[in-house]
C-alpha positions in Angstrom: -7.5 -18.6 12.0 -9.3 -15.9 9.5 -8.6 -15.3 6.3 -10.2 -12.7 3.8 -10.7 -15.4 1.1 -11.4 -19.0 1.0 -11.6 -21.5 -1.2 -15.0 -23.6 -0.5 -15.7 -26.9 -1.9 -19.8 -27.2 -1.4 -22.6 -28.2 -3.2 -25.1 -25.6 -4.5 -28.3 -25.2 -2.5 -31.6 -26.6 -4.3 -33.0 -24.8 -7.1 -36.9 -26.1 -6.9 -37.5 -22.7 -5.4 -35.7 -20.9 -8.3 -37.5 -22.6 -11.0 -40.0 -20.1 -12.0 -37.7 -17.5 -12.7 -35.2 -19.6 -14.4 -37.7 -20.2 -16.6 -38.1 -16.8 -17.7 -34.6 -16.7 -17.8 -33.9 -19.0 -20.3 -37.0 -17.6 -22.5 -35.7 -14.2 -22.6 -32.2 -15.9 -23.5 -34.1 -18.0 -26.5 -35.8 -15.3 -27.9 -32.5 -13.2 -27.9 -30.6 -16.1 -29.8 -33.1 -16.3 -31.8 -34.6 -12.9 -33.1 -31.5 -10.2 -31.5 -29.9 -8.5 -34.7 -26.5 -10.0 -34.0 -25.8 -13.7 -32.8 -26.2 -14.0 -29.2 -23.6 -16.1 -27.5 -25.0 -17.9 -24.4 -22.3 -18.2 -22.8 -21.3 -14.2 -23.0 -25.3 -13.6 -22.2 -24.7 -16.0 -18.8 -20.7 -14.9 -18.0 -21.0 -11.3 -18.6 -24.5 -10.1 -18.5 -27.1 -12.6 -16.0 -24.4 -13.4 -13.1 -22.7 -9.8 -13.2 -25.8 -8.1 -13.2 -27.0 -9.8 -10.3 -23.9 -9.7 -8.3 -23.7 -5.9 -8.8 -27.1 -5.9 -6.7 -25.3 -6.9 -4.1 -21.9 -5.2 -3.3 -19.1 -4.0 -5.5 -16.8 -6.6 -4.2 -18.8 -9.5 -4.8 -17.7 -11.0 -8.3 -18.2 -14.0 -10.5 -14.8 -15.6 -12.1 -15.5 -16.8 -16.1 -12.6 -20.0 -16.5 -10.2 -17.6 -17.7 -10.6 -15.1 -14.8 -10.3 -18.3 -12.3 -7.3 -19.8 -13.7 -5.6 -16.2 -13.5 -6.9 -16.0 -9.6 -5.4 -19.2 -9.0 -2.2 -18.4 -10.5 -2.1 -15.2 -8.3 -2.6 -17.4 -5.5 0.3 -19.2 -6.6 2.4 -16.6 -7.4 5.7 -15.2 -6.0 6.9 -11.7 -6.3 9.3 -11.0 -9.6 10.9 -7.6 -10.7 14.1 -6.3 -11.1 15.3 -5.2 -8.3 16.1 -1.7 -8.2 14.5 1.4 -6.6 13.3 4.2 -8.7 12.1 7.7 -8.9 9.3 8.1 -11.2 8.9 11.8 -12.9 6.8 13.3 -15.6 8.2 11.3 -18.3 11.2 10.7 -16.4 12.5 7.6 -15.0 15.5 7.9 -12.4 17.6 5.1 -10.9 17.8 5.5 -7.3 18.7 1.8 -6.1 19.6 -1.7 -7.0 19.3 -3.9 -4.2 22.5 -6.3 -4.1 22.0 -9.5 -5.7 19.0 -8.5 -8.0 18.6 -8.4 -11.9 19.4 -4.5 -11.7 22.9 -4.8 -9.8 23.6 -7.9 -12.0 23.1 -6.1 -15.2 25.0 -2.8 -13.9 22.4 -0.6 -13.0 23.8 1.9 -10.5 22.2 5.1 -9.2 21.5 8.3 -11.2 20.8 5.8 -14.7 18.0 7.3 -16.1 16.2 5.1 -18.2 15.3 6.3 -21.3 13.1 3.4 -23.4 11.9 0.2 -21.8 11.6 -2.4 -24.6 11.6 0.3 -27.7 9.2 2.3 -25.7 10.3 6.2 -25.0 9.6 6.5 -21.8 9.2 10.7 -22.1 6.2 10.0 -24.1 4.2 8.8 -21.0 2.8 10.9 -17.7 3.3 9.3 -14.3 0.2 7.3 -14.0 1.0 5.3 -17.7 4.4 5.1 -16.5 3.9 3.3 -13.3 1.7 1.0 -15.0 4.2 0.3 -17.6 6.9 -0.1 -15.4 4.9 -2.9 -13.6 3.5 -4.8 -16.5 7.7 -4.8 -18.1 8.4 -6.6 -14.7 6.7 -9.2 -15.8 9.1 -10.5 -18.5 12.8 -10.0 -20.4 13.2 -6.0 -20.6 15.3 -4.4 -22.4 16.8 -1.3 -21.4 17.8 1.9 -22.8 20.2 4.0 -19.9 22.1 7.4 -20.2 24.7 7.1 -17.4 25.4 10.7 -16.2 28.8 11.4 -17.1 28.7 9.4 -20.7 27.8 10.4 -24.0 27.2 7.1 -25.0 23.7 5.4 -24.2 24.0 1.9 -22.6 21.7 -1.4 -23.0 20.7 -3.2 -20.4 18.9 -6.5 -20.7 17.1 -7.6 -17.6 15.4 -10.9 -16.7 13.0 -10.9 -13.8 13.6 -13.0 -10.4 12.0 -13.6 -7.4 12.7 -10.6 -5.2 12.7 -10.8 -1.7 10.9 -7.3 -1.3 9.9 -7.7 2.8 6.8 -5.9 4.2 8.7 -4.4 6.8 10.7 -2.4 4.7 12.0 0.3 7.1 13.2 0.4 10.6 14.8 3.6 12.3 15.4 5.9 15.3 13.3 9.3 14.9 15.5 10.1 18.2 17.4 8.3 21.0 15.4 5.4 21.7 12.3 6.0 19.6 12.2 4.2 16.7 10.1 4.4 13.2 8.7 1.3 11.2 6.7 1.4 7.8 4.9 -2.0 7.1 3.8 -2.1 3.2 1.4 -5.0 3.6 0.8 -8.3 5.3 2.1 -11.6 4.5 2.9 -14.7 6.6 6.1 -13.3 6.9 5.2 -10.0 8.6 4.3 -10.7 12.2 8.1 -11.7 12.0 9.3 -9.1 10.4 7.8 -7.2 12.7 9.4 -8.4 15.9 12.9 -8.9 14.3 12.5 -4.6 13.9 11.2 -3.9 17.3 14.2 -5.8 18.9 16.3 -4.7 16.3 15.8 -1.1 17.4 16.1 -1.9 20.8 12.9 -4.2 22.0 11.3 -3.6 25.4 14.0 -0.9 26.0 12.3 1.5 23.5 10.8 4.4 25.1 8.3 4.9 22.1 7.7 3.5 18.4 5.6 5.1 15.8 4.0 2.4 13.3 3.8 3.8 9.9 0.6 1.8 7.9 -0.1 4.5 5.2 -0.1 3.5 2.0 -1.0 -0.4 3.3 -3.7 -2.2 1.7 -4.0 -5.3 3.5 -3.1 -8.3 3.2 -3.3 -11.9 5.3 -5.7 -11.0 8.4 -3.4 -14.2 10.4 -0.7 -11.7 9.8 -2.2 -8.8 11.5 -3.3 -10.4 14.2 0.1 -11.5 14.9 0.9 -7.6 15.0 -1.7 -7.3 17.1 -0.4 -9.7 19.7 3.3 -8.0 20.2 1.3 -4.6 21.5 -2.1 -6.5 23.6 -2.4 -7.9 26.1 -3.2 -11.5 26.0 -6.5 -12.4 25.8 -7.9 -8.8 24.6 -10.4 -8.9 21.6 -8.3 -8.4 18.5 -11.6 -8.7 16.0 -15.4 -10.3 15.5 -16.8 -11.6 12.5 -20.4 -11.4 11.7 -22.5 -12.6 8.8 -26.2 -13.6 7.7 -25.1 -17.3 7.2 -22.2 -17.7 9.5 -21.2 -18.4 12.8 -19.9 -15.7 14.6 -16.1 -15.9 15.4 -13.5 -13.4 17.4 -9.7 -13.7 17.8 -8.2 -13.2 20.8 -4.2 -12.0 21.8 -2.9 -15.8 22.4 -3.4 -16.5 26.2 1.1 -16.8 26.4 1.2 -13.7 24.3 4.4 -11.2 25.7 3.5 -7.9 24.1 5.9 -4.9 25.0 4.6 -1.9 26.5 6.5 0.9 25.0 4.0 4.3 24.1 3.2 3.5 20.6 1.7 5.6 17.6 -0.4 4.3 14.4 0.3 6.4 11.4 -2.8 6.2 8.7 -4.2 7.6 5.5 -6.2 6.7 3.0 -5.1 4.1 1.6 -4.7 2.2 4.4 -7.1 -0.8 4.5 -8.2 -4.4 5.7 -5.3 -6.1 7.8 -4.3 -2.6 8.6 -7.7 -1.3 9.3 -8.3 -4.6 11.9 -5.1 -3.9 13.6 -5.2 0.2 14.3 -9.1 -0.5 15.3 -7.8 -2.6 17.6 -5.1 -0.6 18.7 -7.3 2.1 19.2 -10.1 0.4 20.8 -7.8 -0.9 23.9 -6.6 2.8 24.3 -3.1 1.0 23.3 -1.9 3.8 20.3 -2.3 6.8 19.3 -3.7 7.1 15.6 -2.8 9.6 13.8 -2.8 10.8 10.4 -6.5 11.2 8.2 -9.6 8.1 7.9 -8.4 5.1 6.4 -10.3 3.3 3.6 -12.8 0.9 5.1 -12.8 -2.3 4.0 -14.0 -4.6 6.8 -15.1 -7.7 4.6 -15.1 -11.3 4.0 -15.1 -12.8 1.2 -15.5 -16.8 0.3 -14.8 -18.1 -2.8 -17.1 -20.9 -4.2 -15.9 -23.1 -7.0 -18.5 -23.6 -9.4 -19.0 -25.9 -12.1 -17.1 -25.5 -15.9 -14.3 -24.2 -14.0 -15.4 -21.3 -12.6 -16.3 -19.4 -9.4 -18.0 -17.1 -7.5 -16.3 -15.0 -4.7 -19.0 -13.7 -2.3 -19.3 -11.1 0.7 -20.6 -13.4 3.7 -19.4 -11.1 6.6 -17.7 -8.3 7.7 -15.2 -7.4 10.5 -16.0 -5.5 13.5 -13.2 -3.5 16.0 -13.4 -5.0 19.7 -15.8 -1.7 20.7 -18.4 -3.0 18.1 -17.2 -0.5 15.3 -18.4 -1.8 11.7 -14.6 -1.5 9.4 -16.6 -1.9 6.2 -17.4 1.7 4.6 -21.2 1.6 3.8 -21.6 -0.2 0.5 -23.3 2.1 -1.9 -24.4 0.1 -4.7 -27.1 -2.7 -4.6 -29.1 -4.0 -2.0 -27.5 -5.5 0.5 -28.5 -4.6 3.9 -25.3 -4.6 6.7 -25.6 -3.4 9.9 -25.2 0.8 10.2 -23.3 1.1 13.5 -24.0 3.9 16.1 -21.4 7.2 15.2 -19.8 6.9 18.7 -18.3 3.9 20.4 -16.5 3.5 23.5 -13.0 2.3 24.5 -11.8 0.4 27.2 -11.3 3.5 28.8 -14.3 5.1 27.8 -13.1 7.2 25.4 -15.5 8.2 22.6 -14.5 6.7 19.4 -16.5 7.1 16.2 -18.1 4.1 14.2 -19.6 3.8 10.4 -16.5 2.5 8.2 -12.9 3.0 8.1 -10.8 4.3 11.1 -11.4 7.7 12.4 -7.9 8.9 13.4 -7.9 10.4 17.0 -5.9 13.2 15.7 -6.7 14.2 12.4 -3.1 15.5 10.6 -2.9 16.2 6.7 0.1 15.5 4.6 2.0 18.9 4.1 0.5 20.3 0.9 2.5 20.8 -2.1 3.9 24.3 -3.1 4.0 25.6 -7.1 7.7 25.5 -6.6 8.1 22.3 -4.3 5.8 20.6 -8.0 8.3 22.4 -10.3 11.6 21.1 -8.3 10.6 17.8 -7.9 9.1 17.3 -11.8 11.8 18.8 -13.3 13.8 16.4 -11.8 16.6 18.8 -11.2 16.9 17.8 -7.5 18.2 14.2 -8.8 20.4 15.1 -11.5 21.8 17.8 -9.2 22.1 15.0 -6.6 23.6 12.6 -9.2 26.4 15.4 -10.2 27.5 16.1 -6.6 28.0 12.5 -5.6 30.1 11.5 -8.8 32.6 14.4 -7.4 32.0 13.8 -3.3 31.7 11.1 -0.8 29.0 10.9 1.1 29.4 10.9 5.0 26.5 9.9 7.4 26.6 13.4 9.3 26.6 15.2 5.2 24.7 18.6 5.5 23.7 20.9 2.9 25.5 23.8 3.5 24.3 27.4 2.7 26.9 27.2 0.5 25.5 24.3 -1.4 22.2 25.8 -1.3 23.1 28.6 -3.2 24.7 26.4 -5.9 21.7 24.2 -6.2 19.8 27.9 -6.5 22.1 28.8 -9.6 21.3 25.2 -11.3 17.8 25.6 -11.0 18.1 28.9 -12.6 20.2 27.4 -15.4 17.5 24.8 -15.7 14.6 27.1 -15.9 13.8 27.5 -12.6 13.5 30.8 -11.5 10.8 31.6 -8.6 10.8 35.4 -6.9 13.0 35.8 -4.1 10.6 35.2 -1.8 9.1 32.5 -2.7 12.7 31.0 -2.9 13.6 31.9 1.0 10.2 30.8 1.9 10.6 27.4 0.8 14.4 27.5 1.7 14.0 25.0 4.5 12.2 22.2 2.4 14.4 22.5 -0.4 17.8 21.8 1.8 15.9 19.3 3.7 15.0 17.5 -0.2 18.4 18.1 -1.5 20.1 16.4 1.2 17.2 13.6 1.0 18.3 13.0 -2.7 21.7 13.0 -2.0 21.4 10.7 0.6 19.6 8.5 -1.4 21.3 8.5 -4.3 24.5 8.7 -2.0 24.1 6.3 0.5 20.8 4.5 -0.1 16.6 5.1 -0.4 16.4 3.7 3.4 18.8 6.8 4.7 17.1 9.5 2.2 13.8 7.9 4.0 15.2 8.9 7.6 15.9 12.7 6.3 12.1 12.8 4.6 10.3 12.0 8.2 11.9 14.9 9.2 9.6 17.3 7.6 6.6 14.5 7.8 4.4 16.8 9.2 2.4 13.3 10.1 5.8 11.6 12.0 6.0 14.6 13.7 2.9 14.5 14.8 3.5 11.2 16.1 6.7 12.4 18.1 4.6 15.3 20.0 2.1 13.0 21.2 4.5 10.3 22.3 6.1 12.9 24.6 8.8 13.6 22.0 
């Protein structure tokens, strides 16, 4: 089993040949301690100066952990995901609840779709931009949070106290049909359960009877490499190579599909973007090299390195890049490292798949078909940022029961246009007419988000997703 991080307990090599260099280092430190204008801490000079400075000459990912940082790393290795179990829409200065998952702190406390969170721990959210909100909410879920909430239709503000609990957030979080017998599955990360969850999702959609599958790995940062190997074995033939590992001081390794694997054979399309990284790139590269899937989107991130964590004295540690991952055709997944003196193999620009098709190397996975996300227009930005879509949808579901067959009719669209004008959004007639199909789909998505589920809203969103639609075309649907 190949893992991105391994804790190794081994002795350091002899430092006899380093005596001259270390003597210079101690001389510099001694002079600084005696003569510097301000007192010099030996620990700070070594832990925060000499060692990080040395590692910066290697690559951006090799780091030294002082005792406090190493303890944090070990806690992260032991930790489980905690949170409140709510799905929210984050707008500049606004946070609106879309869903409170059953059995979670949010649902137990009584949060409901459409509720607007005005403050958390006495900090008003309307003063924060989107990035600040995301960072703040991420930190807030680690401890008890006190919320002030405005509920639509109620003049009285509500107060909630939420205590974080372990939340079982599956890494395979979406599975539905795009068309009859053509499925869509989204994988948000790779953890020990992902391979099993992916197979379950495929079986839920029909298993081997599917006529095609779109596997969405966009924004998937990676995770446990073994899980990606299990995912690859669901689609590749027994014995086919998934990846190889090469490094200067480690033994070359390969990972192959188990000989007893029973893969699916339906057509497959994989979606990637600039945030698809690590284990997701390993899986995508293997599927591409073996001509098993068509890859659609934009080039992936390019993180394909193996790091070992070496424990040192004084409860410190060193995370060091020791090897790199390569696709079956020999492409290095790691993008060129721009800092330091580390030399890595520079792959040729062209490689061949099993069928002789040309694929490009150089770091990351280059899609077979480049399809950009749809660029937002001025009106779309205004509608999303203002929150009128969510507030209109909130009012609508309070008065109507939403069935799966619900659609946004022309009269309802006209009603929303009037609502938008009342809230200060009044674009030229031509601009509104041009965006009318997008507004209709987006409003339908928001009503399903609040009235049915966020999963159902995602299904609606996929209808206007250019990368999903391109995948359907290349699957012959």
